[in-house]
C-alpha positions in Angstrom: -15.6 -45.0 13.9 -13.5 -42.7 11.9 -10.5 -42.8 14.6 -7.1 -44.2 13.2 -5.0 -45.0 16.1 -1.6 -43.7 16.3 1.1 -46.3 17.2 4.1 -45.3 19.4 6.3 -45.3 16.4 3.7 -43.0 14.5 4.0 -40.7 17.6 7.7 -40.6 17.5 7.7 -39.9 13.7 5.5 -36.8 14.2 7.7 -35.7 17.2 10.9 -36.3 14.9 9.4 -34.4 12.1 8.8 -31.6 14.2 12.2 -31.6 15.7 13.8 -32.0 12.5 12.6 -28.6 11.5 12.9 -27.2 14.9 16.8 -27.9 14.9 17.6 -26.5 11.5 20.3 -23.8 11.8 18.3 -20.9 10.8 15.6 -21.9 13.3 17.4 -23.5 16.3 14.3 -23.9 18.8 14.3 -26.3 21.6 12.9 -29.7 20.7 9.4 -30.9 21.5 8.1 -34.0 23.1 4.8 -36.1 22.9 2.2 -35.4 25.4 -0.7 -38.0 25.7 -2.9 -35.4 27.8 -3.2 -33.5 24.5 -4.4 -36.3 22.3 -7.7 -36.8 23.6 -8.7 -33.0 22.4 -7.0 -33.4 19.1 -8.4 -37.0 18.4 -12.1 -35.6 19.2 -11.5 -32.7 16.7 -9.9 -35.2 14.0 -13.3 -37.3 14.5 -15.4 -34.2 14.0 -13.7 -33.2 10.9 -14.1 -36.7 9.4 -17.5 -37.1 10.5 -18.9 -33.4 9.2 -16.3 -32.8 6.3 -16.2 -29.3 7.8 -12.7 -27.8 7.6 -12.0 -25.2 10.5 -10.1 -25.1 13.8 -11.5 -26.1 17.1 -13.2 -23.8 19.6 -10.4 -24.4 21.8 -7.6 -23.3 19.2 -9.7 -20.2 18.4 -9.7 -19.1 22.1 -6.0 -19.6 22.3 -6.4 -22.4 24.9 -4.3 -24.7 22.9 -2.1 -24.4 19.8 -3.6 -26.2 16.8 -2.5 -27.5 13.5 -5.0 -29.4 11.1 -4.2 -31.2 7.6 -6.0 -33.2 5.4 -5.3 -35.3 2.4 -6.5 -38.2 0.0 -5.2 -41.5 -1.1 -4.3 -42.8 2.6 -1.2 -40.5 3.7 0.3 -41.4 6.9 0.0 -38.9 9.5 3.8 -38.0 9.3 3.2 -37.2 5.7 0.5 -34.7 6.5 2.5 -33.2 9.2 5.6 -32.6 6.9 3.2 -30.8 4.7 3.1 -27.9 7.0 6.7 -27.2 6.6 7.2 -28.2 2.9 3.9 -26.3 1.8 4.4 -23.1 4.0 8.1 -22.7 4.6 8.5 -20.8 1.3 6.1 -18.2 2.6 7.8 -17.8 5.8 10.0 -14.8 6.9 11.3 -14.3 10.4 9.5 -11.5 12.2 7.5 -10.7 15.0 4.0 -12.2 14.7 1.7 -11.7 13.1 4.4 -10.3 10.4 5.8 -13.6 9.4 4.6 -14.2 5.8 6.0 -13.1 2.5 2.3 -12.8 1.2 1.3 -10.3 4.1 -1.3 -12.9 5.5 0.3 -14.9 8.6 -2.2 -17.7 7.7 0.1 -18.7 4.7 2.8 -19.6 7.2 1.0 -20.3 10.3 1.0 -24.1 10.6 4.7 -23.9 9.9 5.4 -21.1 12.5 3.5 -23.1 15.2 5.8 -26.0 14.4 8.8 -24.2 15.2 7.5 -21.7 17.8 10.3 -21.5 20.4 8.1 -21.6 23.7 6.1 -24.7 22.6 7.4 -27.8 24.3 4.8 -30.6 23.9 2.6 -32.0 21.1 -0.1 -34.5 20.8 -2.2 -35.5 17.8 -5.3 -37.4 16.5 -5.9 -38.8 13.1 -9.1 -39.8 11.3 -10.8 -40.6 8.3 -14.2 -40.6 6.4 -13.0 -43.2 4.0 -12.0 -41.0 1.4 -10.0 -38.1 3.1 -7.8 -38.4 6.0 -7.4 -35.8 8.7 -4.6 -34.8 11.3 -5.1 -32.6 14.1 -2.0 -31.7 16.3 -2.3 -29.8 19.4 0.5 -27.8 21.1 1.4 -26.5 24.4 2.2 -23.8 25.1 0.2 -22.4 22.2 1.9 -20.7 19.5 1.3 -18.0 17.2 1.0 -15.1 19.8 1.0 -11.5 18.6 4.2 -9.9 19.4 6.4 -12.6 19.8 9.6 -13.2 17.4 9.6 -16.1 15.3 11.4 -18.3 15.5 13.8 -16.8 17.8 14.0 -13.3 19.3 13.8 -10.8 16.6 14.6 -7.0 16.9 11.8 -4.6 17.2 11.7 -2.1 14.7 9.6 1.2 15.0 9.4 4.6 13.3 8.7 6.8 16.5 8.8 6.1 20.2 7.9 7.4 23.5 9.5 6.0 26.6 7.6 5.7 30.1 10.3 3.7 31.8 12.9 1.0 32.1 10.2 -1.6 31.1 7.7 0.4 29.2 7.8 1.9 25.8 5.2 3.0 23.5 5.7 3.4 19.5 4.4 4.0 16.0 5.4 1.6 13.4 5.8 2.4 9.7 2.0 1.8 9.1 1.2 4.4 11.8 -0.1 1.6 14.1 0.5 2.1 17.7 2.2 -0.6 20.0 2.7 -0.8 23.6 5.9 -2.8 24.7 5.7 -3.6 28.5 7.2 -6.1 30.7 7.5 -6.8 34.6 11.0 -7.9 34.2 12.5 -6.0 31.3 13.5 -9.2 29.2 10.0 -10.8 28.3 8.1 -8.3 26.2 4.5 -8.5 24.8 3.3 -6.3 22.1 -0.3 -4.8 22.5 -2.1 -3.5 19.6 -3.8 -0.4 20.9 -7.0 -0.2 19.0 -8.2 3.1 17.5 -6.9 5.8 15.2 -3.7 5.5 13.2 -1.2 7.9 14.5 1.9 9.8 13.5 3.3 10.0 16.8 2.6 9.0 20.4 3.6 10.7 23.7 3.5 9.3 27.2 3.8 11.0 30.6 4.8 9.8 33.8 1.2 10.0 35.3 0.5 7.0 32.7 -1.3 9.9 30.3 -0.9 8.8 26.6 -1.7 10.9 23.6 -1.3 10.5 20.2 -1.3 12.7 17.0 -3.4 11.3 14.4 -2.9 11.6 10.5 -5.2 14.6 10.3 -3.3 16.4 13.0 -6.0 15.9 15.8 -4.8 15.0 19.4 -6.3 11.9 20.9 -6.1 10.4 24.5 -5.7 6.8 25.5 -7.0 5.0 28.3 -4.4 2.7 29.3 -6.5 1.0 32.1 -9.1 -0.3 29.6 -9.0 -3.4 27.8 -8.7 -3.3 25.0 -7.5 0.2 25.3 -9.6 2.9 23.7 -8.8 6.4 22.1 -11.1 9.5 22.5 -10.6 12.8 20.9 -8.9 15.4 23.3 -11.3 17.9 24.6 -11.2 20.7 24.2 -9.6 20.2 20.7 -6.9 22.3 19.8 -7.4 25.9 18.1 -5.5 24.4 14.8 -4.3 21.4 13.5 -0.9 19.9 14.7 2.2 18.5 13.4 3.9 17.6 16.6 2.9 17.3 20.3 4.7 16.2 23.6 2.8 14.9 26.7 4.5 16.3 30.1 1.4 15.5 32.0 -2.4 15.9 31.9 -1.9 19.5 32.6 1.1 20.2 30.5 0.9 19.3 26.8 3.0 21.5 24.4 2.2 21.3 20.6 3.3 22.7 17.1 0.4 23.5 14.9 0.5 23.1 11.2 1.1 26.8 11.3 4.5 26.1 13.1 3.6 28.2 16.1 3.8 26.8 19.7 0.7 25.8 22.1 0.4 24.9 25.4 -2.5 23.1 27.2 -2.6 23.6 30.9 -5.3 21.1 31.8 -8.2 23.6 30.9 -7.4 25.3 27.7 -4.8 26.1 25.0 -3.0 29.2 24.6 -0.6 30.3 21.9 3.0 30.7 23.0 4.7 33.3 20.9 8.5 33.5 20.3 11.0 35.1 18.0 13.2 32.3 17.1 11.4 31.1 14.0 9.1 28.2 13.1 9.2 25.1 15.2 9.7 21.5 13.9 9.5 19.4 17.2 8.9 20.0 21.1 9.6 18.1 24.0 8.3 18.8 27.5 9.9 17.3 30.8 7.7 15.0 33.1 7.8 18.0 35.8 6.1 20.1 33.0 8.3 23.1 33.6 11.1 22.4 31.1 10.7 22.6 27.2 12.9 22.3 24.7 12.4 22.7 20.9 14.1 22.5 17.5 13.5 25.5 15.2 13.8 25.6 11.4 16.4 28.2 11.2 18.3 28.8 14.7 18.5 25.5 16.0 18.0 24.6 19.8 15.8 26.6 22.2 14.5 26.0 25.5 11.6 27.5 27.4 11.0 28.6 31.0 8.3 30.9 32.6 11.1 33.7 31.8 10.6 32.8 28.1 12.9 31.3 25.3 16.4 31.1 25.3 19.2 29.4 23.5 21.8 26.9 25.3 25.4 26.8 24.6 26.1 23.8 22.3 29.0 21.7 21.7 31.0 22.2 18.6 29.3 18.9 17.0 26.0 20.5 17.1 27.0 23.2 15.1 25.3 21.6 12.0 22.0 21.3 14.1 19.9 18.9 15.9 17.4 16.5 14.3 15.9 15.2 17.6 15.2 16.3 21.2 14.0 14.5 24.2 13.5 16.4 27.6 13.8 14.1 30.7 14.0 16.7 33.2 15.9 20.1 33.5 19.2 18.2 34.1 18.8 15.4 31.6 18.2 16.5 27.6 19.2 14.2 25.2 19.9 15.4 21.4 20.5 13.7 18.1 22.8 16.0 16.1 22.8 16.2 12.5 26.1 14.5 12.6 24.5 11.3 13.8 25.6 11.5 17.3 23.9 11.6 20.6 24.4 14.7 22.7 23.5 14.8 26.5 23.0 18.0 28.7 23.0 18.0 32.5 22.1 21.5 33.0 25.2 22.9 32.6 27.6 20.8 30.5 27.2 18.6 27.4 28.5 14.9 26.9 28.6 12.7 23.9 27.2 9.4 25.1 27.9 6.2 22.8 26.1 5.4 19.8 24.6 2.1 19.0 25.7 0.0 15.9 22.5 1.3 14.2 23.5 4.8 14.3 21.4 7.7 16.0 18.0 8.6 14.8 15.8 9.3 17.5 15.9 9.2 21.4 13.3 9.2 24.2 14.1 9.8 27.8 11.6 7.9 30.0 9.1 10.2 31.8 9.0 8.0 35.0 12.9 7.0 35.6 14.9 8.9 33.1 15.9 5.6 31.2 17.1 6.4 27.6 15.4 4.8 24.6 16.5 5.3 21.1 15.7 4.2 17.5 18.8 3.7 15.3 19.2 4.4 11.6 18.3 0.9 11.1 15.1 1.5 12.9 15.9 -0.9 15.6 14.7 0.0 19.1 17.4 -0.1 21.9 17.5 0.9 25.7 20.7 2.4 27.3 21.8 0.1 30.1 25.1 0.5 31.9 26.6 2.8 29.1 25.7 0.3 26.3 22.7 -0.1 24.0 20.7 -3.2 24.6 18.3 -4.0 21.6 14.6 -4.5 22.2 13.9 -8.4 21.0 10.8 -10.0 20.8 
């Protein structure tokens, strides 16, 4: 039989090796303990590797049922020496981040055994050891499994996005610098999971209170996303717009506003598109409230405007906005947020302006949640935060 029994001393040495690296100051994750219930599966797979000479993870590991690290070596290495190699060989490739973005090489596999060793929520490890007479194999299994997409490694990491659209206090959609779309959602507002939404790469996304999500792809076409499907799927908007677009805002399925690449405004009422004419100049961005009746926009030359059925009008603005606005989000007729060219936030309640606090990263973008008016923001450091009790709370993974 290829099996090499692990003594209690061997088991403790493997645990100690893991905990040594988990306790390093820059990692600082809780310790793990040996778990005999994980040993049988690990030993079976170690035996399989030794008997066949194949080099691959087990089916259990590939389905995510358990976490699994594998190692092999010649010259009769000890189990502890093989386990130590996951750190010494891969730690130089590791960078703190949100999985899978945890490798300096761009491929998480170059640091994946090490990231499993230090995975914060993993508490148990059990290993199997085997040889074919020439090569020795170590398989360690972990619970809870590590290397799960959307989790910060080694500890909660700040979420960075290029653009966001907030649905509620526990729901925000966003686009990263590579134009991939992500959905951060949580039942309790503190434990977040990132779900990659498959489909097109998007310039921006916009979500409405009726759970309607749309995206503007890199060609200027608008797509809708079905959030109830698994995986989430994108379909082209029907009918397509009369032009390509450079900005879109989703108030509801029957109230979509967009700015064409011709810099004019278009409104979709659930059936068809119509062009909205105005005399204030070309538009750069538009935001429609969740009630679909209140629309604010930023124009190239004349600053802020808002739109009602009576037409376009300019609000009175505080002196700090004399330099113009760079971003606007319309939560309702009485909750409009602006990012000024001065790097500050301004809030309009329908009659007066206030200047809410600015997070440590400075003001870059803002999004008022469609369902509950919660305010989210992206700072100049691209970190995402939520306003809680008049203070900015960063989104961590």
